[in-house]
N, CA, C and O atoms as a Maestro MAE file, in Angstrom:
{
 s_m_m2io_version
 :::
 2.0.0
}

f_m_ct {
 s_m_title
 :::
 protein
 m_atom[332] {
  # First column is atom index #
  i_m_mmod_type
  r_m_x_coord
  r_m_y_coord
  r_m_z_coord
  i_m_residue_number
  s_m_chain_name
  s_m_pdb_residue_name
  s_m_pdb_atom_name
  i_m_atomic_number
  :::
  1 25 0.700 7.262 -22.114 1 A "ILE " " N  " 7
  2 3 1.175 8.647 -21.872 1 A "ILE " " CA " 6
  3 2 2.397 8.576 -20.849 1 A "ILE " " C  " 6
  4 15 3.381 9.302 -20.982 1 A "ILE " " O  " 8
  5 25 2.276 7.749 -19.933 2 A "ALA " " N  " 7
  6 3 3.301 7.640 -18.790 2 A "ALA " " CA " 6
  7 2 4.372 6.634 -19.161 2 A "ALA " " C  " 6
  8 15 5.377 6.529 -18.459 2 A "ALA " " O  " 8
  9 25 4.183 5.869 -20.276 3 A "ASN " " N  " 7
  10 3 5.073 4.834 -20.706 3 A "ASN " " CA " 6
  11 2 5.260 3.754 -19.628 3 A "ASN " " C  " 6
  12 15 6.363 3.245 -19.425 3 A "ASN " " O  " 8
  13 25 4.101 3.400 -18.907 4 A "LEU " " N  " 7
  14 3 4.172 2.369 -17.860 4 A "LEU " " CA " 6
  15 2 3.144 1.419 -18.170 4 A "LEU " " C  " 6
  16 15 2.181 1.802 -18.835 4 A "LEU " " O  " 8
  17 25 3.226 0.103 -17.737 5 A "SER " " N  " 7
  18 3 2.113 -0.812 -17.911 5 A "SER " " CA " 6
  19 2 1.047 -0.354 -16.987 5 A "SER " " C  " 6
  20 15 1.314 0.488 -16.130 5 A "SER " " O  " 8
  21 25 -0.195 -0.877 -17.112 6 A "SER " " N  " 7
  22 3 -1.314 -0.454 -16.174 6 A "SER " " CA " 6
  23 2 -0.963 -0.952 -14.780 6 A "SER " " C  " 6
  24 15 -1.189 -0.260 -13.788 6 A "SER " " O  " 8
  25 25 -0.396 -2.184 -14.713 7 A "THR " " N  " 7
  26 3 0.063 -2.629 -13.344 7 A "THR " " CA " 6
  27 2 1.047 -1.725 -12.747 7 A "THR " " C  " 6
  28 15 0.825 -1.302 -11.613 7 A "THR " " O  " 8
  29 25 2.153 -1.363 -13.399 8 A "ARG " " N  " 7
  30 3 3.182 -0.648 -12.850 8 A "ARG " " CA " 6
  31 2 2.675 0.777 -12.531 8 A "ARG " " C  " 6
  32 15 3.132 1.402 -11.574 8 A "ARG " " O  " 8
  33 25 1.693 1.297 -13.373 9 A "PHE " " N  " 7
  34 3 1.130 2.666 -13.087 9 A "PHE " " CA " 6
  35 2 0.314 2.584 -11.826 9 A "PHE " " C  " 6
  36 15 0.359 3.502 -11.008 9 A "PHE " " O  " 8
  37 25 -0.396 1.562 -11.648 10 A "SER " " N  " 7
  38 3 -1.180 1.400 -10.294 10 A "SER " " CA " 6
  39 2 -0.236 1.426 -9.128 10 A "SER " " C  " 6
  40 15 -0.503 2.064 -8.109 10 A "SER " " O  " 8
  41 25 0.908 0.707 -9.282 11 A "HIS " " N  " 7
  42 3 1.861 0.653 -8.111 11 A "HIS " " CA " 6
  43 2 2.443 2.134 -7.876 11 A "HIS " " C  " 6
  44 15 2.442 2.641 -6.754 11 A "HIS " " O  " 8
  45 25 2.885 2.719 -8.889 12 A "TRP " " N  " 7
  46 3 3.349 4.003 -8.820 12 A "TRP " " CA " 6
  47 2 2.415 5.104 -8.259 12 A "TRP " " C  " 6
  48 15 2.833 6.025 -7.558 12 A "TRP " " O  " 8
  49 25 1.127 4.942 -8.614 13 A "PHE " " N  " 7
  50 3 0.035 5.825 -8.107 13 A "PHE " " CA " 6
  51 2 -0.042 5.630 -6.611 13 A "PHE " " C  " 6
  52 15 -0.088 6.620 -5.880 13 A "PHE " " O  " 8
  53 25 -0.058 4.358 -6.098 14 A "VAL " " N  " 7
  54 3 -0.072 4.195 -4.678 14 A "VAL " " CA " 6
  55 2 1.139 4.741 -3.898 14 A "VAL " " C  " 6
  56 15 1.063 5.283 -2.795 14 A "VAL " " O  " 8
  57 25 2.269 4.531 -4.609 15 A "GLU " " N  " 7
  58 3 3.466 4.999 -4.060 15 A "GLU " " CA " 6
  59 2 3.441 6.476 -3.806 15 A "GLU " " C  " 6
  60 15 3.938 6.946 -2.783 15 A "GLU " " O  " 8
  61 25 2.863 7.220 -4.735 16 A "ARG " " N  " 7
  62 3 2.798 8.716 -4.758 16 A "ARG " " CA " 6
  63 2 1.741 9.283 -3.951 16 A "ARG " " C  " 6
  64 15 1.850 10.323 -3.302 16 A "ARG " " O  " 8
  65 25 0.681 8.531 -4.023 17 A "THR " " N  " 7
  66 3 -0.522 9.193 -3.324 17 A "THR " " CA " 6
  67 2 -0.951 8.521 -2.037 17 A "THR " " C  " 6
  68 15 -1.603 9.161 -1.211 17 A "THR " " O  " 8
  69 25 -0.625 7.296 -1.837 18 A "GLY " " N  " 7
  70 3 -1.008 6.543 -0.644 18 A "GLY " " CA " 6
  71 2 -2.397 5.902 -0.777 18 A "GLY " " C  " 6
  72 15 -2.931 5.322 0.169 18 A "GLY " " O  " 8
  73 25 -2.959 6.030 -1.985 19 A "ILE " " N  " 7
  74 3 -4.252 5.484 -2.102 19 A "ILE " " CA " 6
  75 2 -4.329 4.630 -3.350 19 A "ILE " " C  " 6
  76 15 -3.644 4.967 -4.316 19 A "ILE " " O  " 8
  77 25 -5.091 3.567 -3.419 20 A "PRO " " N  " 7
  78 3 -5.134 2.789 -4.804 20 A "PRO " " CA " 6
  79 2 -5.776 3.674 -5.839 20 A "PRO " " C  " 6
  80 15 -6.582 4.544 -5.511 20 A "PRO " " O  " 8
  81 25 -5.414 3.453 -7.115 21 A "LEU " " N  " 7
  82 3 -5.963 4.130 -8.189 21 A "LEU " " CA " 6
  83 2 -7.426 3.872 -8.349 21 A "LEU " " C  " 6
  84 15 -8.218 4.752 -8.686 21 A "LEU " " O  " 8
  85 25 -7.754 2.645 -8.099 22 A "ARG " " N  " 7
  86 3 -9.211 2.258 -8.162 22 A "ARG " " CA " 6
  87 2 -10.131 3.073 -7.302 22 A "ARG " " C  " 6
  88 15 -11.225 3.504 -7.667 22 A "ARG " " O  " 8
  89 25 -9.488 3.269 -5.922 23 A "SER " " N  " 7
  90 3 -10.312 4.150 -4.986 23 A "SER " " CA " 6
  91 2 -10.410 5.500 -5.385 23 A "SER " " C  " 6
  92 15 -11.438 6.153 -5.206 23 A "SER " " O  " 8
  93 25 -9.344 5.971 -5.941 24 A "TYR " " N  " 7
  94 3 -9.289 7.393 -6.515 24 A "TYR " " CA " 6
  95 2 -10.300 7.592 -7.633 24 A "TYR " " C  " 6
  96 15 -10.995 8.606 -7.700 24 A "TYR " " O  " 8
  97 25 -10.360 6.635 -8.475 25 A "LYS " " N  " 7
  98 3 -11.235 6.761 -9.649 25 A "LYS " " CA " 6
  99 2 -12.714 6.597 -9.199 25 A "LYS " " C  " 6
  100 15 -13.598 7.172 -9.835 25 A "LYS " " O  " 8
  101 25 -13.004 5.827 -8.116 26 A "LYS " " N  " 7
  102 3 -14.253 5.812 -7.611 26 A "LYS " " CA " 6
  103 2 -14.745 7.174 -6.992 26 A "LYS " " C  " 6
  104 15 -15.862 7.647 -7.200 26 A "LYS " " O  " 8
  105 25 -13.785 7.735 -6.214 27 A "TRP " " N  " 7
  106 3 -14.060 8.979 -5.520 27 A "TRP " " CA " 6
  107 2 -14.338 10.041 -6.600 27 A "TRP " " C  " 6
  108 15 -15.236 10.862 -6.414 27 A "TRP " " O  " 8
  109 25 -13.616 10.049 -7.693 28 A "LEU " " N  " 7
  110 3 -13.942 11.027 -8.866 28 A "LEU " " CA " 6
  111 2 -15.278 10.834 -9.319 28 A "LEU " " C  " 6
  112 15 -15.975 11.827 -9.530 28 A "LEU " " O  " 8
  113 25 -15.768 9.583 -9.514 29 A "LYS " " N  " 7
  114 3 -17.042 9.378 -10.089 29 A "LYS " " CA " 6
  115 2 -18.091 9.858 -9.035 29 A "LYS " " C  " 6
  116 15 -19.097 10.466 -9.398 29 A "LYS " " O  " 8
  117 25 -17.858 9.597 -7.823 30 A "LEU " " N  " 7
  118 3 -18.787 10.055 -6.785 30 A "LEU " " CA " 6
  119 2 -18.794 11.571 -6.688 30 A "LEU " " C  " 6
  120 15 -19.846 12.132 -6.382 30 A "LEU " " O  " 8
  121 25 -17.779 12.217 -6.908 31 A "ARG " " N  " 7
  122 3 -17.718 13.682 -6.940 31 A "ARG " " CA " 6
  123 2 -18.483 14.275 -8.179 31 A "ARG " " C  " 6
  124 15 -19.171 15.292 -8.101 31 A "ARG " " O  " 8
  125 25 -18.316 13.615 -9.223 32 A "VAL " " N  " 7
  126 3 -19.022 13.986 -10.492 32 A "VAL " " CA " 6
  127 2 -20.568 13.881 -10.244 32 A "VAL " " C  " 6
  128 15 -21.319 14.793 -10.587 32 A "VAL " " O  " 8
  129 25 -21.014 12.745 -9.640 33 A "ALA " " N  " 7
  130 3 -22.396 12.447 -9.396 33 A "ALA " " CA " 6
  131 2 -22.933 13.424 -8.435 33 A "ALA " " C  " 6
  132 15 -24.003 13.986 -8.670 33 A "ALA " " O  " 8
  133 25 -22.197 13.681 -7.271 34 A "MET " " N  " 7
  134 3 -22.691 14.615 -6.263 34 A "MET " " CA " 6
  135 2 -22.867 16.074 -6.906 34 A "MET " " C  " 6
  136 15 -23.841 16.783 -6.652 34 A "MET " " O  " 8
  137 25 -21.820 16.448 -7.770 35 A "ASP " " N  " 7
  138 3 -21.905 17.815 -8.338 35 A "ASP " " CA " 6
  139 2 -23.159 17.885 -9.318 35 A "ASP " " C  " 6
  140 15 -23.785 18.932 -9.478 35 A "ASP " " O  " 8
  141 25 -23.454 16.785 -9.910 36 A "ALA " " N  " 7
  142 3 -24.699 16.748 -10.862 36 A "ALA " " CA " 6
  143 2 -25.846 16.884 -10.026 36 A "ALA " " C  " 6
  144 15 -26.729 17.670 -10.367 36 A "ALA " " O  " 8
  145 25 -25.963 16.134 -8.839 37 A "LEU " " N  " 7
  146 3 -27.116 16.178 -8.033 37 A "LEU " " CA " 6
  147 2 -27.288 17.582 -7.469 37 A "LEU " " C  " 6
  148 15 -28.423 18.059 -7.479 37 A "LEU " " O  " 8
  149 25 -26.405 18.201 -7.041 38 A "LEU " " N  " 7
  150 3 -26.389 19.541 -6.592 38 A "LEU " " CA " 6
  151 2 -26.750 20.677 -7.636 38 A "LEU " " C  " 6
  152 15 -27.139 21.811 -7.358 38 A "LEU " " O  " 8
  153 25 -26.549 20.162 -8.846 39 A "ASP " " N  " 7
  154 3 -26.910 21.102 -9.963 39 A "ASP " " CA " 6
  155 2 -28.341 20.748 -10.400 39 A "ASP " " C  " 6
  156 15 -28.781 21.291 -11.414 39 A "ASP " " O  " 8
  157 25 -29.058 19.924 -9.747 40 A "GLY " " N  " 7
  158 3 -30.449 19.655 -10.078 40 A "GLY " " CA " 6
  159 2 -30.702 18.512 -10.853 40 A "GLY " " C  " 6
  160 15 -31.866 18.264 -11.169 40 A "GLY " " O  " 8
  161 25 -29.685 17.702 -11.241 41 A "GLU " " N  " 7
  162 3 -29.985 16.469 -12.042 41 A "GLU " " CA " 6
  163 2 -30.706 15.495 -11.298 41 A "GLU " " C  " 6
  164 15 -30.632 15.496 -10.070 41 A "GLU " " O  " 8
  165 25 -31.392 14.669 -11.908 42 A "SER " " N  " 7
  166 3 -32.056 13.445 -11.199 42 A "SER " " CA " 6
  167 2 -30.999 12.491 -10.841 42 A "SER " " C  " 6
  168 15 -29.944 12.450 -11.474 42 A "SER " " O  " 8
  169 25 -31.266 11.673 -9.776 43 A "PRO " " N  " 7
  170 3 -30.348 10.713 -9.404 43 A "PRO " " CA " 6
  171 2 -29.896 9.838 -10.471 43 A "PRO " " C  " 6
  172 15 -28.708 9.532 -10.573 43 A "PRO " " O  " 8
  173 25 -30.909 9.365 -11.380 44 A "ILE " " N  " 7
  174 3 -30.426 8.425 -12.425 44 A "ILE " " CA " 6
  175 2 -29.519 9.062 -13.423 44 A "ILE " " C  " 6
  176 15 -28.575 8.455 -13.930 44 A "ILE " " O  " 8
  177 25 -29.839 10.345 -13.701 45 A "ASP " " N  " 7
  178 3 -28.964 10.997 -14.727 45 A "ASP " " CA " 6
  179 2 -27.653 11.362 -14.132 45 A "ASP " " C  " 6
  180 15 -26.661 11.303 -14.860 45 A "ASP " " O  " 8
  181 25 -27.525 11.751 -12.835 46 A "ALA " " N  " 7
  182 3 -26.294 11.903 -12.190 46 A "ALA " " CA " 6
  183 2 -25.468 10.718 -12.154 46 A "ALA " " C  " 6
  184 15 -24.262 10.787 -12.391 46 A "ALA " " O  " 8
  185 25 -26.082 9.580 -11.855 47 A "ALA " " N  " 7
  186 3 -25.314 8.317 -11.838 47 A "ALA " " CA " 6
  187 2 -24.723 7.995 -13.249 47 A "ALA " " C  " 6
  188 15 -23.547 7.653 -13.369 47 A "ALA " " O  " 8
  189 25 -25.542 8.108 -14.278 48 A "LEU " " N  " 7
  190 3 -25.050 7.804 -15.609 48 A "LEU " " CA " 6
  191 2 -23.977 8.772 -16.103 48 A "LEU " " C  " 6
  192 15 -23.047 8.389 -16.814 48 A "LEU " " O  " 8
  193 25 -24.141 10.112 -15.684 49 A "MET " " N  " 7
  194 3 -23.186 11.039 -16.118 49 A "MET " " CA " 6
  195 2 -21.874 10.833 -15.467 49 A "MET " " C  " 6
  196 15 -20.824 11.190 -16.002 49 A "MET " " O  " 8
  197 25 -21.939 10.209 -14.215 50 A "ALA " " N  " 7
  198 3 -20.732 9.978 -13.480 50 A "ALA " " CA " 6
  199 2 -20.054 8.613 -13.912 50 A "ALA " " C  " 6
  200 15 -18.968 8.291 -13.428 50 A "ALA " " O  " 8
  201 25 -20.733 7.797 -14.855 51 A "GLY " " N  " 7
  202 3 -20.218 6.618 -15.242 51 A "GLY " " CA " 6
  203 2 -20.543 5.453 -14.470 51 A "GLY " " C  " 6
  204 15 -19.912 4.415 -14.667 51 A "GLY " " O  " 8
  205 25 -21.537 5.513 -13.539 52 A "PHE " " N  " 7
  206 3 -22.056 4.282 -12.775 52 A "PHE " " CA " 6
  207 2 -22.959 3.705 -13.789 52 A "PHE " " C  " 6
  208 15 -23.444 4.367 -14.707 52 A "PHE " " O  " 8
  209 25 -23.191 2.309 -13.569 53 A "SER " " N  " 7
  210 3 -24.002 1.444 -14.523 53 A "SER " " CA " 6
  211 2 -25.440 1.819 -14.281 53 A "SER " " C  " 6
  212 15 -26.240 1.799 -15.216 53 A "SER " " O  " 8
  213 25 -25.803 2.164 -13.049 54 A "ASP " " N  " 7
  214 3 -27.208 2.648 -12.700 54 A "ASP " " CA " 6
  215 2 -27.191 3.268 -11.315 54 A "ASP " " C  " 6
  216 15 -26.168 3.284 -10.630 54 A "ASP " " O  " 8
  217 25 -28.457 3.826 -10.883 55 A "GLN " " N  " 7
  218 3 -28.595 4.578 -9.714 55 A "GLN " " CA " 6
  219 2 -28.180 3.596 -8.507 55 A "GLN " " C  " 6
  220 15 -27.451 4.011 -7.607 55 A "GLN " " O  " 8
  221 25 -28.611 2.443 -8.520 56 A "ALA " " N  " 7
  222 3 -28.319 1.577 -7.363 56 A "ALA " " CA " 6
  223 2 -26.833 1.464 -7.121 56 A "ALA " " C  " 6
  224 15 -26.376 1.509 -5.978 56 A "ALA " " O  " 8
  225 25 -26.054 1.314 -8.227 57 A "HIS " " N  " 7
  226 3 -24.669 1.180 -8.091 57 A "HIS " " CA " 6
  227 2 -24.040 2.369 -7.497 57 A "HIS " " C  " 6
  228 15 -23.217 2.222 -6.593 57 A "HIS " " O  " 8
  229 25 -24.381 3.606 -7.960 58 A "MET " " N  " 7
  230 3 -23.951 4.852 -7.354 58 A "MET " " CA " 6
  231 2 -24.310 4.998 -5.832 58 A "MET " " C  " 6
  232 15 -23.534 5.424 -4.977 58 A "MET " " O  " 8
  233 25 -25.608 4.579 -5.620 59 A "SER " " N  " 7
  234 3 -26.072 4.669 -4.090 59 A "SER " " CA " 6
  235 2 -25.216 3.810 -3.191 59 A "SER " " C  " 6
  236 15 -24.813 4.224 -2.104 59 A "SER " " O  " 8
  237 25 -24.940 2.587 -3.667 60 A "ARG " " N  " 7
  238 3 -24.212 1.637 -2.895 60 A "ARG " " CA " 6
  239 2 -22.700 2.184 -2.726 60 A "ARG " " C  " 6
  240 15 -22.148 2.162 -1.625 60 A "ARG " " O  " 8
  241 25 -22.079 2.666 -3.866 61 A "ALA " " N  " 7
  242 3 -20.804 3.242 -3.760 61 A "ALA " " CA " 6
  243 2 -20.731 4.416 -2.709 61 A "ALA " " C  " 6
  244 15 -19.827 4.510 -1.879 61 A "ALA " " O  " 8
  245 25 -21.752 5.274 -2.831 62 A "PHE " " N  " 7
  246 3 -21.759 6.500 -1.938 62 A "PHE " " CA " 6
  247 2 -21.805 6.026 -0.464 62 A "PHE " " C  " 6
  248 15 -21.043 6.458 0.401 62 A "PHE " " O  " 8
  249 25 -22.779 5.088 -0.255 63 A "SER " " N  " 7
  250 3 -22.939 4.698 1.225 63 A "SER " " CA " 6
  251 2 -21.643 4.015 1.708 63 A "SER " " C  " 6
  252 15 -21.217 4.231 2.842 63 A "SER " " O  " 8
  253 25 -21.028 3.204 0.857 64 A "GLU " " N  " 7
  254 3 -19.835 2.449 1.264 64 A "GLU " " CA " 6
  255 2 -18.613 3.388 1.575 64 A "GLU " " C  " 6
  256 15 -17.806 3.174 2.480 64 A "GLU " " O  " 8
  257 25 -18.580 4.472 0.696 65 A "SER " " N  " 7
  258 3 -17.515 5.413 0.821 65 A "SER " " CA " 6
  259 2 -17.650 6.443 1.980 65 A "SER " " C  " 6
  260 15 -16.679 6.753 2.671 65 A "SER " " O  " 8
  261 25 -18.867 6.948 2.160 66 A "PHE " " N  " 7
  262 3 -19.163 8.032 2.925 66 A "PHE " " CA " 6
  263 2 -19.936 7.674 4.248 66 A "PHE " " C  " 6
  264 15 -19.900 8.437 5.214 66 A "PHE " " O  " 8
  265 25 -20.595 6.558 4.262 67 A "GLY " " N  " 7
  266 3 -21.333 6.229 5.422 67 A "GLY " " CA " 6
  267 2 -22.784 6.778 5.527 67 A "GLY " " C  " 6
  268 15 -23.461 6.642 6.546 67 A "GLY " " O  " 8
  269 25 -23.197 7.378 4.455 68 A "LEU " " N  " 7
  270 3 -24.549 8.027 4.387 68 A "LEU " " CA " 6
  271 2 -25.016 7.956 2.877 68 A "LEU " " C  " 6
  272 15 -24.204 7.666 1.998 68 A "LEU " " O  " 8
  273 25 -26.241 8.205 2.619 69 A "THR " " N  " 7
  274 3 -26.899 8.065 1.360 69 A "THR " " CA " 6
  275 2 -26.544 9.485 0.606 69 A "THR " " C  " 6
  276 15 -26.226 10.489 1.244 69 A "THR " " O  " 8
  277 25 -26.627 9.452 -0.689 70 A "TYR " " N  " 7
  278 3 -26.336 10.703 -1.438 70 A "TYR " " CA " 6
  279 2 -27.486 11.629 -1.082 70 A "TYR " " C  " 6
  280 15 -27.256 12.838 -1.036 70 A "TYR " " O  " 8
  281 25 -28.691 11.172 -0.828 71 A "LEU " " N  " 7
  282 3 -29.776 12.133 -0.486 71 A "LEU " " CA " 6
  283 2 -29.602 12.767 0.784 71 A "LEU " " C  " 6
  284 15 -29.905 13.950 0.942 71 A "LEU " " O  " 8
  285 25 -29.060 11.945 1.846 72 A "ASP " " N  " 7
  286 3 -28.735 12.576 3.115 72 A "ASP " " CA " 6
  287 2 -27.675 13.637 2.993 72 A "ASP " " C  " 6
  288 15 -27.722 14.670 3.662 72 A "ASP " " O  " 8
  289 25 -26.635 13.346 2.055 73 A "ALA " " N  " 7
  290 3 -25.529 14.317 1.869 73 A "ALA " " CA " 6
  291 2 -26.075 15.590 1.206 73 A "ALA " " C  " 6
  292 15 -25.703 16.711 1.552 73 A "ALA " " O  " 8
  293 25 -26.958 15.366 0.254 74 A "ARG " " N  " 7
  294 3 -27.518 16.624 -0.465 74 A "ARG " " CA " 6
  295 2 -28.270 17.376 0.555 74 A "ARG " " C  " 6
  296 15 -28.062 18.583 0.679 74 A "ARG " " O  " 8
  297 25 -29.145 16.750 1.312 75 A "LYS " " N  " 7
  298 3 -29.949 17.501 2.350 75 A "LYS " " CA " 6
  299 2 -29.036 18.295 3.284 75 A "LYS " " C  " 6
  300 15 -29.341 19.445 3.599 75 A "LYS " " O  " 8
  301 25 -27.920 17.707 3.736 76 A "ALA " " N  " 7
  302 3 -26.872 18.308 4.680 76 A "ALA " " CA " 6
  303 2 -26.395 19.412 4.018 76 A "ALA " " C  " 6
  304 15 -26.299 20.485 4.613 76 A "ALA " " O  " 8
  305 25 -26.041 19.274 2.710 77 A "TRP " " N  " 7
  306 3 -25.267 20.439 1.909 77 A "TRP " " CA " 6
  307 2 -26.380 21.556 1.732 77 A "TRP " " C  " 6
  308 15 -26.013 22.728 1.821 77 A "TRP " " O  " 8
  309 25 -27.651 21.288 1.499 78 A "GLU " " N  " 7
  310 3 -28.577 22.305 1.303 78 A "GLU " " CA " 6
  311 2 -28.800 23.110 2.601 78 A "GLU " " C  " 6
  312 15 -28.890 24.337 2.570 78 A "GLU " " O  " 8
  313 25 -28.894 22.338 3.832 79 A "ASN " " N  " 7
  314 3 -29.089 22.981 5.189 79 A "ASN " " CA " 6
  315 2 -27.984 23.747 5.394 79 A "ASN " " C  " 6
  316 15 -28.172 24.866 5.871 79 A "ASN " " O  " 8
  317 25 -26.739 23.360 5.112 80 A "PHE " " N  " 7
  318 3 -25.459 24.099 5.343 80 A "PHE " " CA " 6
  319 2 -25.510 25.494 4.533 80 A "PHE " " C  " 6
  320 15 -25.133 26.566 5.006 80 A "PHE " " O  " 8
  321 25 -25.953 25.339 3.444 81 A "ASN " " N  " 7
  322 3 -26.027 26.628 2.517 81 A "ASN " " CA " 6
  323 2 -27.112 27.610 2.855 81 A "ASN " " C  " 6
  324 15 -27.079 28.773 2.451 81 A "ASN " " O  " 8
  325 25 -28.086 27.116 3.611 82 A "GLN " " N  " 7
  326 3 -29.181 28.027 3.918 82 A "GLN " " CA " 6
  327 2 -28.709 28.962 5.180 82 A "GLN " " C  " 6
  328 15 -29.263 30.036 5.416 82 A "GLN " " O  " 8
  329 25 -27.712 28.485 5.906 83 A "LYS " " N  " 7
  330 3 -27.307 29.329 7.023 83 A "LYS " " CA " 6
  331 2 -26.396 30.507 6.670 83 A "LYS " " C  " 6
  332 15 -26.005 31.271 7.553 83 A "LYS " " O  " 8
  :::
 }
 m_bond[331] {
  # First column is bond index #
  i_m_from
  i_m_to
  i_m_order
  :::
  1 1 2 1
  2 2 3 1
  3 3 4 2
  4 3 5 1
  5 5 6 1
  6 6 7 1
  7 7 8 2
  8 7 9 1
  9 9 10 1
  10 10 11 1
  11 11 12 2
  12 11 13 1
  13 13 14 1
  14 14 15 1
  15 15 16 2
  16 15 17 1
  17 17 18 1
  18 18 19 1
  19 19 20 2
  20 19 21 1
  21 21 22 1
  22 22 23 1
  23 23 24 2
  24 23 25 1
  25 25 26 1
  26 26 27 1
  27 27 28 2
  28 27 29 1
  29 29 30 1
  30 30 31 1
  31 31 32 2
  32 31 33 1
  33 33 34 1
  34 34 35 1
  35 35 36 2
  36 35 37 1
  37 37 38 1
  38 38 39 1
  39 39 40 2
  40 39 41 1
  41 41 42 1
  42 42 43 1
  43 43 44 2
  44 43 45 1
  45 45 46 1
  46 46 47 1
  47 47 48 2
  48 47 49 1
  49 49 50 1
  50 50 51 1
  51 51 52 2
  52 51 53 1
  53 53 54 1
  54 54 55 1
  55 55 56 2
  56 55 57 1
  57 57 58 1
  58 58 59 1
  59 59 60 2
  60 59 61 1
  61 61 62 1
  62 62 63 1
  63 63 64 2
  64 63 65 1
  65 65 66 1
  66 66 67 1
  67 67 68 2
  68 67 69 1
  69 69 70 1
  70 70 71 1
  71 71 72 2
  72 71 73 1
  73 73 74 1
  74 74 75 1
  75 75 76 2
  76 75 77 1
  77 77 78 1
  78 78 79 1
  79 79 80 2
  80 79 81 1
  81 81 82 1
  82 82 83 1
  83 83 84 2
  84 83 85 1
  85 85 86 1
  86 86 87 1
  87 87 88 2
  88 87 89 1
  89 89 90 1
  90 90 91 1
  91 91 92 2
  92 91 93 1
  93 93 94 1
  94 94 95 1
  95 95 96 2
  96 95 97 1
  97 97 98 1
  98 98 99 1
  99 99 100 2
  100 99 101 1
  101 101 102 1
  102 102 103 1
  103 103 104 2
  104 103 105 1
  105 105 106 1
  106 106 107 1
  107 107 108 2
  108 107 109 1
  109 109 110 1
  110 110 111 1
  111 111 112 2
  112 111 113 1
  113 113 114 1
  114 114 115 1
  115 115 116 2
  116 115 117 1
  117 117 118 1
  118 118 119 1
  119 119 120 2
  120 119 121 1
  121 121 122 1
  122 122 123 1
  123 123 124 2
  124 123 125 1
  125 125 126 1
  126 126 127 1
  127 127 128 2
  128 127 129 1
  129 129 130 1
  130 130 131 1
  131 131 132 2
  132 131 133 1
  133 133 134 1
  134 134 135 1
  135 135 136 2
  136 135 137 1
  137 137 138 1
  138 138 139 1
  139 139 140 2
  140 139 141 1
  141 141 142 1
  142 142 143 1
  143 143 144 2
  144 143 145 1
  145 145 146 1
  146 146 147 1
  147 147 148 2
  148 147 149 1
  149 149 150 1
  150 150 151 1
  151 151 152 2
  152 151 153 1
  153 153 154 1
  154 154 155 1
  155 155 156 2
  156 155 157 1
  157 157 158 1
  158 158 159 1
  159 159 160 2
  160 159 161 1
  161 161 162 1
  162 162 163 1
  163 163 164 2
  164 163 165 1
  165 165 166 1
  166 166 167 1
  167 167 168 2
  168 167 169 1
  169 169 170 1
  170 170 171 1
  171 171 172 2
  172 171 173 1
  173 173 174 1
  174 174 175 1
  175 175 176 2
  176 175 177 1
  177 177 178 1
  178 178 179 1
  179 179 180 2
  180 179 181 1
  181 181 182 1
  182 182 183 1
  183 183 184 2
  184 183 185 1
  185 185 186 1
  186 186 187 1
  187 187 188 2
  188 187 189 1
  189 189 190 1
  190 190 191 1
  191 191 192 2
  192 191 193 1
  193 193 194 1
  194 194 195 1
  195 195 196 2
  196 195 197 1
  197 197 198 1
  198 198 199 1
  199 199 200 2
  200 199 201 1
  201 201 202 1
  202 202 203 1
  203 203 204 2
  204 203 205 1
  205 205 206 1
  206 206 207 1
  207 207 208 2
  208 207 209 1
  209 209 210 1
  210 210 211 1
  211 211 212 2
  212 211 213 1
  213 213 214 1
  214 214 215 1
  215 215 216 2
  216 215 217 1
  217 217 218 1
  218 218 219 1
  219 219 220 2
  220 219 221 1
  221 221 222 1
  222 222 223 1
  223 223 224 2
  224 223 225 1
  225 225 226 1
  226 226 227 1
  227 227 228 2
  228 227 229 1
  229 229 230 1
  230 230 231 1
  231 231 232 2
  232 231 233 1
  233 233 234 1
  234 234 235 1
  235 235 236 2
  236 235 237 1
  237 237 238 1
  238 238 239 1
  239 239 240 2
  240 239 241 1
  241 241 242 1
  242 242 243 1
  243 243 244 2
  244 243 245 1
  245 245 246 1
  246 246 247 1
  247 247 248 2
  248 247 249 1
  249 249 250 1
  250 250 251 1
  251 251 252 2
  252 251 253 1
  253 253 254 1
  254 254 255 1
  255 255 256 2
  256 255 257 1
  257 257 258 1
  258 258 259 1
  259 259 260 2
  260 259 261 1
  261 261 262 1
  262 262 263 1
  263 263 264 2
  264 263 265 1
  265 265 266 1
  266 266 267 1
  267 267 268 2
  268 267 269 1
  269 269 270 1
  270 270 271 1
  271 271 272 2
  272 271 273 1
  273 273 274 1
  274 274 275 1
  275 275 276 2
  276 275 277 1
  277 277 278 1
  278 278 279 1
  279 279 280 2
  280 279 281 1
  281 281 282 1
  282 282 283 1
  283 283 284 2
  284 283 285 1
  285 285 286 1
  286 286 287 1
  287 287 288 2
  288 287 289 1
  289 289 290 1
  290 290 291 1
  291 291 292 2
  292 291 293 1
  293 293 294 1
  294 294 295 1
  295 295 296 2
  296 295 297 1
  297 297 298 1
  298 298 299 1
  299 299 300 2
  300 299 301 1
  301 301 302 1
  302 302 303 1
  303 303 304 2
  304 303 305 1
  305 305 306 1
  306 306 307 1
  307 307 308 2
  308 307 309 1
  309 309 310 1
  310 310 311 1
  311 311 312 2
  312 311 313 1
  313 313 314 1
  314 314 315 1
  315 315 316 2
  316 315 317 1
  317 317 318 1
  318 318 319 1
  319 319 320 2
  320 319 321 1
  321 321 322 1
  322 322 323 1
  323 323 324 2
  324 323 325 1
  325 325 326 1
  326 326 327 1
  327 327 328 2
  328 327 329 1
  329 329 330 1
  330 330 331 1
  331 331 332 2
  :::
 }
}
């Protein structure tokens, strides 16, 4: 669509956004997974819906990216919304 090789597109993406394309794609997957969890999906279903290979992969990516587990994030969100 952009008429660029995948390598050139990755460089272009970093130039425009300041973050690597791979990191952005991981963030999008985490966002899809968290939205699914907040909608009541099970952790394994949320992981698969977001494109992770399994729940452990999602859990590891979430912890590495945000410094807490997805369960802790969900509990914090629920506590925030109760106030």
